[in-house]
N, C-alpha and C positions, 0 to 999 in steps of 0.2 A: 504494499500500499504506500503510496507516494504521500509527501508531506501535504500536498494540496487535497488529496482525497481524505486524509485524517482531519485536515482542518474543516472540510465540508461536513464530515460526519460529526465532528465535535460540535459544530454550530447547529445541526439538526437535533443532537442530543440535548444541547442546552435550550433550544427553542421549545423542545417537547416539555422538559422540566418546568420551564417558565409558564407554558400553557396549563399544565396540570396545577401548578401552584395558584394561578389565577382562578381556576375552577374551584379549587379548595377554598380559597379566599372568599369567593362569592357565596358557596355554601355555608361557610361559617358566618358571614355576615348576616345572611338571610336567617339562620337559626338565632343569632344573637338579637336581631331586630324582633323576631317573634317573641323571644323570651322577655325583651324589655317591654313590649306591648302588653303582654300578660301581667307583669309585675307592676305596671304603672296604671292599670285599668281603674277608671273612676267608678264609685258606687252608684252614682246617679246616671241612669240611662241616657237622658237628655244631654248631660255634660259629656258623657263618654261618646255619644254620637257626634256632637260637635267637635271634640278633640280628633276623633278619627277622620272626619270629613276634612279638617284642616291639614291633617298629616297626609291625607290622600292627594290633596291638592299640591302639597309640596313635594311629595314623592313623584307625582306625574311630571311636575315641572323640572325635577332634577333627573328625569329618566331612569327612576328607580322603580321599573316596572313590576318586578317580583314583589317588592314591598307594596306597591299600589294594589296588586291583585290580592295580597293578604288583607290589607285594609279594607278593600272593597267587600271581601267575603264577610268580615267582621261587621261592617255596616249593614250589609243585607241581613245578617243573622239577627242584629239588634231590632232592625225595622220589621221583621216578620215575626217577632215574639208576639 
């Protein structure tokens, strides 16, 4: 194997490692956000609904679509009680 081929292989391996780390970071962040949502839930449904709707707006504006989907599900759950 030539030096050039080894360099290309090394680059491919490093790229794969960084891609996987990004995936794991996203999963961890999603789990962490869900945990925070559950721990900070407000006792009053109306207040909780307002809080979730504000968070949903912010999540959408920041392109946090996984968080937005989770928030949307929580909002629907409260509204359909």
